[in-house]
DRENDRENRO-997692 format. One record per residue: residue in one letter; x, y, z of N, C-alpha, C, O in turn. Coordinates in nm, 3 decimals. Example, Ala and Ser with C-alpha at 12.3 -4.5 7.8 and 13.67 -1.06 7.14 Angstrom:
BEGIN
['a',[1.319,-0.569,0.780],[1.230,-0.450,0.780],[1.320,-0.330,0.780],[1.424,-0.332,0.846]],
['s',[1.285,-0.225,0.708],[1.367,-0.106,0.714],[1.290,0.003,0.787],[1.341,0.114,0.804]],
% end
This chain:
BEGIN
['m',[0.081,-0.119,0.000],[0.000,0.000,0.000],[0.085,0.125,0.000],[0.043,0.228,0.054]],
['s',[0.199,0.120,-0.057],[0.291,0.232,-0.050],[0.239,0.358,-0.118],[0.275,0.468,-0.077]],
['n',[0.155,0.344,-0.221],[0.105,0.461,-0.291],[-0.039,0.493,-0.255],[-0.105,0.570,-0.326]],
['t',[-0.090,0.436,-0.147],[-0.228,0.455,-0.107],[-0.238,0.566,-0.005],[-0.173,0.559,0.099]],
['p',[-0.320,0.669,-0.032],[-0.334,0.777,0.064],[-0.401,0.727,0.192],[-0.506,0.662,0.185]],
['m',[-0.343,0.757,0.307],[-0.397,0.709,0.433],[-0.531,0.775,0.467],[-0.607,0.720,0.546]],
['a',[-0.561,0.891,0.412],[-0.686,0.959,0.440],[-0.802,0.900,0.361],[-0.918,0.934,0.387]],
['a',[-0.774,0.814,0.266],[-0.878,0.755,0.183],[-0.963,0.659,0.265],[-0.921,0.611,0.370]],
['s',[-1.083,0.632,0.217],[-1.171,0.537,0.283],[-1.111,0.397,0.276],[-1.026,0.372,0.190]],
['p',[-1.153,0.305,0.363],[-1.101,0.168,0.355],[-1.127,0.105,0.218],[-1.044,0.027,0.170]],
['l',[-1.240,0.136,0.155],[-1.269,0.078,0.025],[-1.175,0.134,-0.082],[-1.126,0.059,-0.167]],
['t',[-1.150,0.263,-0.079],[-1.056,0.323,-0.174],[-0.917,0.266,-0.153],[-0.847,0.236,-0.250]],
['r',[-0.875,0.251,-0.029],[-0.743,0.193,-0.001],[-0.734,0.050,-0.055],[-0.632,0.012,-0.111]],
['a',[-0.841,-0.029,-0.038],[-0.840,-0.166,-0.089],[-0.831,-0.168,-0.241],[-0.755,-0.247,-0.297]],
['v',[-0.906,-0.081,-0.308],[-0.902,-0.076,-0.455],[-0.761,-0.037,-0.503],[-0.710,-0.097,-0.598]],
['l',[-0.701,0.061,-0.439],[-0.568,0.102,-0.479],[-0.463,-0.005,-0.448],[-0.365,-0.020,-0.522]],
['e',[-0.483,-0.079,-0.340],[-0.391,-0.188,-0.308],[-0.401,-0.297,-0.415],[-0.299,-0.352,-0.457]],
['i',[-0.522,-0.329,-0.458],[-0.541,-0.430,-0.563],[-0.482,-0.380,-0.694],[-0.416,-0.455,-0.766]],
['d',[-0.505,-0.251,-0.726],[-0.447,-0.194,-0.848],[-0.295,-0.203,-0.846],[-0.233,-0.237,-0.946]],
['e',[-0.235,-0.173,-0.733],[-0.089,-0.180,-0.720],[-0.041,-0.324,-0.736],[0.061,-0.349,-0.801]],
['y',[-0.113,-0.418,-0.677],[-0.079,-0.560,-0.690],[-0.086,-0.601,-0.838],[0.007,-0.663,-0.890]],
['a',[-0.197,-0.567,-0.905],[-0.213,-0.603,-1.046],[-0.106,-0.537,-1.132],[-0.056,-0.597,-1.227]],
['s',[-0.070,-0.415,-1.099],[0.034,-0.344,-1.173],[0.167,-0.418,-1.163],[0.243,-0.425,-1.260]],
['g',[0.195,-0.473,-1.047],[0.319,-0.547,-1.027],[0.326,-0.675,-1.109],[0.435,-0.727,-1.133]],
['l',[0.211,-0.726,-1.151],[0.207,-0.847,-1.233],[0.228,-0.817,-1.381],[0.252,-0.908,-1.461]],
['g',[0.219,-0.689,-1.418],[0.234,-0.650,-1.557],[0.101,-0.654,-1.631],[-0.004,-0.681,-1.573]],
['w',[0.108,-0.625,-1.759],[-0.012,-0.620,-1.843],[-0.039,-0.755,-1.907],[0.039,-0.850,-1.894]],
['d',[-0.150,-0.762,-1.978],[-0.194,-0.884,-2.047],[-0.219,-0.998,-1.949],[-0.180,-1.112,-1.972]],
['q',[-0.285,-0.963,-1.840],[-0.318,-1.059,-1.735],[-0.467,-1.096,-1.743],[-0.547,-1.019,-1.796]],
['p',[-0.503,-1.211,-1.691],[-0.645,-1.247,-1.685],[-0.718,-1.165,-1.578],[-0.654,-1.103,-1.492]],
['a',[-0.849,-1.165,-1.584],[-0.928,-1.100,-1.480],[-0.900,-1.168,-1.346],[-0.874,-1.289,-1.341]],
['r',[-0.904,-1.091,-1.240],[-0.879,-1.144,-1.105],[-0.991,-1.098,-1.012],[-1.029,-0.981,-1.011]],
['l',[-1.042,-1.193,-0.934],[-1.151,-1.166,-0.841],[-1.099,-1.172,-0.699],[-1.018,-1.258,-0.665]],
['f',[-1.146,-1.079,-0.615],[-1.103,-1.071,-0.476],[-1.224,-1.063,-0.384],[-1.321,-0.993,-0.413]],
['a',[-1.217,-1.134,-0.273],[-1.311,-1.113,-0.163],[-1.253,-1.002,-0.078],[-1.131,-0.994,-0.060]],
['l',[-1.337,-0.915,-0.027],[-1.292,-0.810,0.065],[-1.347,-0.845,0.203],[-1.469,-0.856,0.222]],
['v',[-1.258,-0.862,0.299],[-1.300,-0.898,0.433],[-1.253,-0.791,0.532],[-1.150,-0.727,0.512]],
['d',[-1.331,-0.774,0.637],[-1.297,-0.680,0.742],[-1.169,-0.728,0.811],[-1.163,-0.839,0.863]],
['t',[-1.068,-0.643,0.812],[-0.936,-0.682,0.863],[-0.941,-0.721,1.010],[-0.881,-0.821,1.050]],
['a',[-1.012,-0.643,1.093],[-1.019,-0.673,1.236],[-1.088,-0.808,1.259],[-1.044,-0.887,1.343]],
['q',[-1.197,-0.834,1.186],[-1.266,-0.962,1.200],[-1.178,-1.077,1.154],[-1.177,-1.184,1.215]],
['l',[-1.104,-1.056,1.047],[-1.014,-1.160,0.996],[-0.910,-1.196,1.102],[-0.882,-1.314,1.125]],
['r',[-0.852,-1.094,1.164],[-0.752,-1.119,1.268],[-0.812,-1.196,1.385],[-0.750,-1.288,1.438]],
['a',[-0.935,-1.159,1.424],[-0.999,-1.222,1.540],[-1.044,-1.365,1.509],[-1.028,-1.454,1.593]],
['q',[-1.102,-1.387,1.391],[-1.163,-1.516,1.360],[-1.067,-1.614,1.291],[-1.085,-1.735,1.302]],
['e',[-0.968,-1.563,1.221],[-0.874,-1.648,1.147],[-0.730,-1.598,1.167],[-0.666,-1.553,1.073]],
['p',[-0.680,-1.606,1.291],[-0.546,-1.550,1.317],[-0.435,-1.613,1.233],[-0.341,-1.544,1.195]],
['s',[-0.445,-1.742,1.203],[-0.338,-1.804,1.124],[-0.342,-1.754,0.980],[-0.237,-1.731,0.920]],
['l',[-0.462,-1.736,0.924],[-0.473,-1.680,0.789],[-0.425,-1.536,0.788],[-0.353,-1.495,0.697]],
['a',[-0.463,-1.458,0.890],[-0.417,-1.320,0.898],[-0.265,-1.313,0.903],[-0.203,-1.228,0.839]],
['a',[-0.204,-1.404,0.979],[-0.058,-1.407,0.986],[0.002,-1.446,0.852],[0.103,-1.389,0.810]],
['q',[-0.061,-1.541,0.784],[-0.015,-1.585,0.652],[-0.020,-1.469,0.552],[0.066,-1.458,0.464]],
['l',[-0.120,-1.382,0.566],[-0.136,-1.267,0.477],[-0.050,-1.148,0.520],[-0.051,-1.043,0.454]],
['g',[0.025,-1.163,0.628],[0.112,-1.056,0.674],[0.039,-0.945,0.747],[0.084,-0.831,0.748]],
['l',[-0.074,-0.978,0.808],[-0.154,-0.877,0.880],[-0.118,-0.880,1.027],[-0.193,-0.932,1.110]],
['g',[-0.003,-0.822,1.059],[0.042,-0.819,1.197],[-0.037,-0.720,1.279],[-0.114,-0.640,1.225]],
['d',[-0.018,-0.724,1.410],[-0.091,-0.635,1.501],[-0.058,-0.488,1.480],[-0.138,-0.401,1.514]],
['e',[0.060,-0.461,1.423],[0.100,-0.321,1.404],[0.026,-0.254,1.288],[0.028,-0.132,1.276]],
['q',[-0.039,-0.334,1.204],[-0.109,-0.275,1.089],[-0.246,-0.223,1.132],[-0.300,-0.263,1.235]],
['e',[-0.298,-0.136,1.052],[-0.428,-0.075,1.076],[-0.536,-0.181,1.094],[-0.538,-0.282,1.023]],
['t',[-0.626,-0.158,1.189],[-0.733,-0.255,1.212],[-0.861,-0.217,1.140],[-0.941,-0.305,1.108]],
['a',[-0.884,-0.089,1.114],[-1.006,-0.046,1.047],[-0.981,-0.045,0.897],[-0.945,0.058,0.840]],
['g',[-0.999,-0.159,0.835],[-0.975,-0.165,0.692],[-1.031,-0.291,0.632],[-1.096,-0.371,0.698]],
['l',[-1.004,-0.306,0.504],[-1.049,-0.422,0.429],[-0.928,-0.494,0.374],[-0.834,-0.431,0.324]],
['t',[-0.929,-0.625,0.383],[-0.821,-0.706,0.331],[-0.869,-0.778,0.205],[-0.965,-0.855,0.211]],
['p',[-0.805,-0.754,0.091],[-0.841,-0.828,-0.030],[-0.779,-0.967,-0.029],[-0.661,-0.983,0.002]],
['i',[-0.861,-1.067,-0.062],[-0.813,-1.205,-0.070],[-0.846,-1.256,-0.210],[-0.963,-1.271,-0.247]],
['e',[-0.740,-1.281,-0.287],[-0.760,-1.325,-0.425],[-0.825,-1.462,-0.428],[-0.788,-1.552,-0.353]],
['q',[-0.922,-1.477,-0.517],[-0.995,-1.602,-0.534],[-0.931,-1.685,-0.644],[-0.834,-1.643,-0.707]],
['d',[-0.984,-1.804,-0.664],[-0.934,-1.890,-0.771],[-0.942,-1.818,-0.904],[-1.022,-1.726,-0.922]],
['e',[-0.859,-1.861,-0.996],[-0.854,-1.799,-1.129],[-0.990,-1.806,-1.198],[-1.062,-1.906,-1.188]],
['i',[-1.023,-1.700,-1.267],[-1.148,-1.693,-1.343],[-1.125,-1.762,-1.477],[-1.032,-1.728,-1.550]],
['g',[-1.209,-1.858,-1.508],[-1.196,-1.929,-1.634],[-1.227,-1.838,-1.753],[-1.305,-1.744,-1.741]],
['t',[-1.167,-1.868,-1.864],[-1.190,-1.788,-1.985],[-1.290,-1.856,-2.078],[-1.309,-1.813,-2.192]],
['d',[-1.354,-1.963,-2.029],[-1.445,-2.039,-2.113],[-1.585,-1.978,-2.124],[-1.667,-2.026,-2.202]],
['r',[-1.612,-1.873,-2.046],[-1.742,-1.806,-2.058],[-1.727,-1.657,-2.032],[-1.626,-1.611,-1.978]],
['a',[-1.829,-1.583,-2.070],[-1.826,-1.438,-2.057],[-1.821,-1.399,-1.908],[-1.874,-1.470,-1.823]],
['l',[-1.758,-1.287,-1.880],[-1.740,-1.240,-1.744],[-1.874,-1.222,-1.673],[-1.888,-1.261,-1.557]],
['d',[-1.973,-1.164,-1.741],[-2.103,-1.143,-1.677],[-2.170,-1.276,-1.642],[-2.238,-1.286,-1.540]],
['e',[-2.152,-1.376,-1.727],[-2.207,-1.509,-1.696],[-2.137,-1.569,-1.575],[-2.202,-1.630,-1.490]],
['f',[-2.005,-1.553,-1.567],[-1.931,-1.604,-1.453],[-1.976,-1.535,-1.324],[-2.001,-1.602,-1.224]],
['l',[-1.988,-1.402,-1.326],[-2.027,-1.328,-1.206],[-2.166,-1.370,-1.158],[-2.192,-1.368,-1.038]],
['a',[-2.254,-1.407,-1.250],[-2.389,-1.449,-1.212],[-2.389,-1.580,-1.133],[-2.491,-1.615,-1.074]],
['t',[-2.279,-1.652,-1.132],[-2.272,-1.779,-1.059],[-2.215,-1.765,-0.918],[-2.208,-1.864,-0.845]],
['i',[-2.176,-1.645,-0.879],[-2.106,-1.626,-0.752],[-2.205,-1.595,-0.639],[-2.299,-1.518,-0.657]],
['a',[-2.180,-1.656,-0.525],[-2.249,-1.622,-0.401],[-2.142,-1.617,-0.292],[-2.056,-1.704,-0.284]],
['w',[-2.148,-1.514,-0.209],[-2.044,-1.494,-0.108],[-2.096,-1.533,0.030],[-2.214,-1.514,0.060]],
['p',[-2.010,-1.589,0.114],[-2.050,-1.615,0.253],[-2.064,-1.483,0.330],[-2.014,-1.379,0.287]],
['d',[-2.133,-1.489,0.442],[-2.159,-1.368,0.521],[-2.032,-1.298,0.567],[-2.033,-1.176,0.586]],
['a',[-1.923,-1.371,0.586],[-1.798,-1.311,0.633],[-1.735,-1.217,0.532],[-1.648,-1.138,0.567]],
['v',[-1.778,-1.224,0.407],[-1.723,-1.138,0.302],[-1.799,-1.006,0.300],[-1.920,-1.003,0.278]],
['a',[-1.727,-0.897,0.322],[-1.788,-0.764,0.329],[-1.810,-0.704,0.190],[-1.898,-0.619,0.172]],
['g',[-1.732,-0.747,0.094],[-1.742,-0.693,-0.041],[-1.656,-0.776,-0.135],[-1.597,-0.877,-0.097]],
['c',[-1.651,-0.731,-0.259],[-1.567,-0.800,-0.357],[-1.511,-0.699,-0.456],[-1.559,-0.586,-0.467]],
['a',[-1.409,-0.742,-0.525],[-1.344,-0.656,-0.623],[-1.300,-0.741,-0.741],[-1.276,-0.861,-0.729]],
['l',[-1.291,-0.676,-0.854],[-1.248,-0.742,-0.976],[-1.153,-0.650,-1.049],[-1.177,-0.530,-1.058]],
['t',[-1.047,-0.706,-1.100],[-0.958,-0.630,-1.186],[-0.959,-0.697,-1.323],[-0.946,-0.819,-1.334]],
['v',[-0.974,-0.617,-1.427],[-0.986,-0.669,-1.562],[-0.927,-0.567,-1.659],[-0.937,-0.446,-1.638]],
['e',[-0.867,-0.618,-1.765],[-0.810,-0.531,-1.869],[-0.905,-0.530,-1.989],[-0.961,-0.633,-2.026]],
['r',[-0.921,-0.413,-2.048],[-1.007,-0.398,-2.165],[-0.948,-0.294,-2.258],[-0.863,-0.214,-2.220]],
['l',[-0.997,-0.296,-2.382],[-0.968,-0.190,-2.478],[-1.084,-0.092,-2.474],[-1.200,-0.132,-2.472]],
['m',[-1.052,0.036,-2.473],[-1.156,0.139,-2.472],[-1.130,0.238,-2.584],[-1.017,0.259,-2.628]],
['l',[-1.238,0.298,-2.628],[-1.230,0.404,-2.728],[-1.280,0.533,-2.668],[-1.361,0.531,-2.576]],
['p',[-1.231,0.646,-2.719],[-1.284,0.774,-2.670],[-1.428,0.792,-2.719],[-1.467,0.731,-2.818]],
['p',[-1.507,0.873,-2.650],[-1.646,0.896,-2.692],[-1.658,0.942,-2.837],[-1.758,0.913,-2.903]],
['s',[-1.559,1.012,-2.887],[-1.563,1.061,-3.025],[-1.565,0.948,-3.127],[-1.605,0.969,-3.241]],
['a',[-1.524,0.829,-3.088],[-1.519,0.715,-3.181],[-1.653,0.643,-3.192],[-1.670,0.560,-3.281]],
['e',[-1.749,0.673,-3.104],[-1.878,0.604,-3.108],[-1.949,0.618,-3.242],[-2.010,0.523,-3.290]],
['a',[-1.941,0.734,-3.301],[-2.009,0.757,-3.428],[-1.947,0.676,-3.542],[-2.010,0.658,-3.646]],
['q',[-1.826,0.628,-3.524],[-1.756,0.553,-3.628],[-1.786,0.403,-3.625],[-1.751,0.331,-3.718]],
['v',[-1.851,0.354,-3.519],[-1.876,0.211,-3.504],[-1.971,0.163,-3.613],[-2.083,0.214,-3.623]],
['p',[-1.930,0.065,-3.694],[-2.019,0.013,-3.798],[-2.141,-0.057,-3.736],[-2.130,-0.121,-3.632]],
['d',[-2.254,-0.044,-3.800],[-2.377,-0.108,-3.753],[-2.373,-0.258,-3.777],[-2.309,-0.306,-3.870]],
['g',[-2.443,-0.330,-3.692],[-2.467,-0.472,-3.713],[-2.351,-0.565,-3.688],[-2.353,-0.678,-3.736]],
['l',[-2.249,-0.522,-3.615],[-2.134,-0.609,-3.587],[-2.168,-0.706,-3.474],[-2.231,-0.668,-3.375]],
['s',[-2.126,-0.830,-3.488],[-2.137,-0.926,-3.377],[-2.038,-0.882,-3.269],[-1.952,-0.797,-3.293]],
['d',[-2.051,-0.940,-3.151],[-1.959,-0.907,-3.042],[-1.814,-0.935,-3.082],[-1.724,-0.856,-3.052]],
['r',[-1.792,-1.045,-3.148],[-1.656,-1.081,-3.190],[-1.601,-0.982,-3.291],[-1.486,-0.940,-3.281]],
['k',[-1.684,-0.945,-3.389],[-1.641,-0.849,-3.492],[-1.620,-0.710,-3.431],[-1.527,-0.639,-3.470]],
['l',[-1.706,-0.673,-3.337],[-1.689,-0.544,-3.270],[-1.557,-0.541,-3.193],[-1.486,-0.440,-3.197]],
['a',[-1.525,-0.648,-3.124],[-1.398,-0.656,-3.051],[-1.279,-0.644,-3.145],[-1.180,-0.578,-3.113]],
['q',[-1.288,-0.707,-3.262],[-1.181,-0.695,-3.361],[-1.170,-0.552,-3.413],[-1.059,-0.501,-3.430]],
['w',[-1.284,-0.489,-3.437],[-1.284,-0.352,-3.488],[-1.219,-0.257,-3.385],[-1.137,-0.173,-3.421]],
['v',[-1.257,-0.273,-3.258],[-1.200,-0.189,-3.152],[-1.049,-0.214,-3.141],[-0.972,-0.119,-3.127]],
['a',[-1.007,-0.339,-3.148],[-0.865,-0.373,-3.136],[-0.780,-0.311,-3.246],[-0.660,-0.288,-3.227]],
['q',[-0.841,-0.283,-3.360],[-0.767,-0.225,-3.473],[-0.783,-0.073,-3.482],[-0.718,-0.009,-3.565]],
['h',[-0.868,-0.015,-3.398],[-0.892,0.130,-3.405],[-0.768,0.207,-3.361],[-0.707,0.171,-3.260]],
['p',[-0.729,0.311,-3.434],[-0.606,0.384,-3.399],[-0.614,0.462,-3.267],[-0.511,0.496,-3.210]],
['e',[-0.735,0.490,-3.217],[-0.749,0.567,-3.093],[-0.776,0.479,-2.971],[-0.808,0.530,-2.864]],
['r',[-0.763,0.347,-2.986],[-0.791,0.257,-2.874],[-0.693,0.282,-2.760],[-0.579,0.323,-2.782]],
['q',[-0.739,0.256,-2.640],[-0.656,0.267,-2.521],[-0.669,0.137,-2.443],[-0.780,0.087,-2.424]],
['e',[-0.559,0.082,-2.397],[-0.565,-0.032,-2.307],[-0.580,0.022,-2.165],[-0.507,0.112,-2.124]],
['v',[-0.675,-0.035,-2.092],[-0.703,0.012,-1.958],[-0.721,-0.107,-1.864],[-0.778,-0.209,-1.901]],
['r',[-0.670,-0.091,-1.742],[-0.695,-0.188,-1.637],[-0.796,-0.123,-1.542],[-0.774,-0.013,-1.492]],
['m',[-0.905,-0.194,-1.519],[-1.010,-0.144,-1.432],[-1.013,-0.231,-1.307],[-1.016,-0.354,-1.316]],
['t',[-1.013,-0.168,-1.193],[-1.033,-0.237,-1.066],[-1.159,-0.178,-1.006],[-1.165,-0.058,-0.978]],
['v',[-1.259,-0.262,-0.986],[-1.388,-0.217,-0.936],[-1.422,-0.297,-0.811],[-1.404,-0.419,-0.809]],
['a',[-1.469,-0.229,-0.708],[-1.505,-0.295,-0.583],[-1.641,-0.245,-0.535],[-1.678,-0.130,-0.555]],
['v',[-1.713,-0.336,-0.470],[-1.841,-0.301,-0.408],[-1.846,-0.365,-0.270],[-1.783,-0.468,-0.244]],
['l',[-1.922,-0.302,-0.183],[-1.947,-0.359,-0.050],[-2.093,-0.399,-0.040],[-2.176,-0.354,-0.119]],
['r',[-2.124,-0.484,0.055],[-2.262,-0.527,0.077],[-2.356,-0.409,0.101],[-2.473,-0.414,0.063]],
['d',[-2.304,-0.304,0.164],[-2.389,-0.188,0.195],[-2.413,-0.097,0.076],[-2.480,0.005,0.089]],
['g',[-2.358,-0.132,-0.041],[-2.380,-0.053,-0.162],[-2.266,0.040,-0.198],[-2.267,0.097,-0.308]],
['a',[-2.170,0.058,-0.111],[-2.056,0.146,-0.142],[-1.979,0.089,-0.260],[-1.968,-0.032,-0.277]],
['r',[-1.925,0.180,-0.342],[-1.851,0.140,-0.462],[-1.727,0.225,-0.477],[-1.721,0.339,-0.431]],
['e',[-1.628,0.167,-0.543],[-1.506,0.240,-0.577],[-1.442,0.174,-0.697],[-1.455,0.054,-0.718]],
['s',[-1.373,0.255,-0.776],[-1.306,0.206,-0.896],[-1.171,0.275,-0.912],[-1.150,0.386,-0.863]],
['a',[-1.082,0.206,-0.979],[-0.953,0.263,-1.018],[-0.929,0.227,-1.164],[-0.948,0.112,-1.204]],
['l',[-0.888,0.325,-1.243],[-0.857,0.303,-1.384],[-0.713,0.342,-1.409],[-0.666,0.447,-1.365]],
['r',[-0.643,0.254,-1.481],[-0.503,0.279,-1.515],[-0.486,0.254,-1.664],[-0.512,0.143,-1.712]],
['l',[-0.442,0.356,-1.737],[-0.413,0.341,-1.879],[-0.274,0.281,-1.896],[-0.181,0.314,-1.823]],
['r',[-0.262,0.193,-1.993],[-0.132,0.131,-2.018],[-0.029,0.236,-2.058],[0.088,0.226,-2.020]],
['e',[-0.070,0.335,-2.135],[0.027,0.435,-2.181],[0.068,0.533,-2.070],[0.165,0.606,-2.085]],
['k',[-0.005,0.534,-1.959],[0.030,0.619,-1.845],[0.037,0.531,-1.721],[-0.031,0.556,-1.621]],
['d',[0.119,0.429,-1.728],[0.125,0.326,-1.625],[0.214,0.367,-1.509],[0.324,0.314,-1.491]],
['t',[0.166,0.462,-1.429],[0.235,0.503,-1.307],[0.131,0.519,-1.196],[0.016,0.550,-1.225]],
['p',[0.170,0.500,-1.072],[0.076,0.513,-0.961],[0.012,0.651,-0.950],[-0.099,0.664,-0.899]],
['t',[0.080,0.754,-0.998],[0.025,0.889,-0.988],[-0.077,0.919,-1.098],[-0.142,1.023,-1.095]],
['e',[-0.092,0.829,-1.193],[-0.185,0.849,-1.304],[-0.309,0.760,-1.292],[-0.382,0.742,-1.391]],
['v',[-0.335,0.704,-1.176],[-0.451,0.618,-1.155],[-0.571,0.706,-1.118],[-0.566,0.784,-1.023]],
['l',[-0.678,0.691,-1.196],[-0.801,0.766,-1.173],[-0.891,0.684,-1.082],[-0.910,0.565,-1.105]],
['t',[-0.948,0.748,-0.978],[-1.038,0.676,-0.888],[-1.172,0.748,-0.880],[-1.181,0.869,-0.903]],
['g',[-1.275,0.674,-0.848],[-1.408,0.729,-0.828],[-1.511,0.619,-0.820],[-1.487,0.509,-0.870]],
['p',[-1.624,0.645,-0.758],[-1.725,0.540,-0.739],[-1.803,0.503,-0.864],[-1.860,0.394,-0.871]],
['d',[-1.809,0.591,-0.962],[-1.897,0.569,-1.077],[-1.823,0.557,-1.210],[-1.880,0.588,-1.314]],
['l',[-1.698,0.515,-1.209],[-1.620,0.508,-1.333],[-1.660,0.391,-1.422],[-1.651,0.401,-1.545]],
['v',[-1.703,0.281,-1.362],[-1.740,0.161,-1.439],[-1.872,0.108,-1.381],[-1.873,0.004,-1.316]],
['p',[-1.981,0.180,-1.405],[-2.107,0.146,-1.338],[-2.162,0.008,-1.373],[-2.218,-0.059,-1.286]],
['g',[-2.148,-0.036,-1.497],[-2.199,-0.167,-1.535],[-2.130,-0.280,-1.460],[-2.196,-0.374,-1.415]],
['l',[-1.999,-0.272,-1.448],[-1.924,-0.374,-1.376],[-1.956,-0.368,-1.226],[-1.966,-0.472,-1.161]],
['a',[-1.971,-0.248,-1.173],[-2.008,-0.235,-1.032],[-2.145,-0.299,-1.006],[-2.164,-0.365,-0.904]],
['e',[-2.239,-0.280,-1.097],[-2.372,-0.343,-1.083],[-2.360,-0.494,-1.085],[-2.423,-0.562,-1.004]],
['a',[-2.280,-0.547,-1.175],[-2.263,-0.692,-1.184],[-2.200,-0.748,-1.057],[-2.238,-0.855,-1.010]],
['l',[-2.103,-0.675,-1.000],[-2.042,-0.721,-0.874],[-2.142,-0.711,-0.758],[-2.148,-0.800,-0.674]],
['a',[-2.219,-0.603,-0.754],[-2.319,-0.587,-0.647],[-2.422,-0.699,-0.653],[-2.471,-0.742,-0.548]],
['a',[-2.455,-0.746,-0.771],[-2.553,-0.853,-0.786],[-2.505,-0.984,-0.723],[-2.587,-1.071,-0.694]],
['t',[-2.374,-1.000,-0.703],[-2.323,-1.121,-0.640],[-2.361,-1.129,-0.493],[-2.346,-1.234,-0.431]],
['f',[-2.410,-1.019,-0.436],[-2.452,-1.016,-0.296],[-2.603,-1.025,-0.279],[-2.653,-1.031,-0.166]],
['e',[-2.676,-1.027,-0.389],[-2.821,-1.036,-0.380],[-2.863,-1.179,-0.353],[-2.802,-1.275,-0.400]],
['d',[-2.971,-1.192,-0.276],[-3.021,-1.327,-0.242],[-3.099,-1.388,-0.355],[-3.147,-1.500,-0.343]],
% end
């Protein structure tokens, strides 16, 4: 958490910690899913796991600890995968980091009509104004949301954009994993 502002909310700190972790792995990585658990509860209920994660007593107690889940398979669409998830009560929230190609709003008018999803993805991949972006989106059971966006061409910790509404569709899909 070296680049995480201490004044930030626990959710913002968790998102930035995950972004920093993903950044350390480099680009062209698969999507990664994380459970977010209350750090103080984790220490109290699972002291050996907390120790394994390096959560010593000297660290902040009012926070969220991201725990990476099993690898997300590439055999189905991300939204289909997220629809299969249910979290135990001990999980306060979840986060996902995923890389995508994005176009500026000015390119919307250039999109050819009637393209299949596969053809649209190919068209975007060949567009001269495309940007590679890593999105880290997190939600809590109480509805709180946070996101971090990092462009590949500006891949530094000081160039990470944060905000609760940067990737609303993905935040909705993650929030749905907590619905009964």
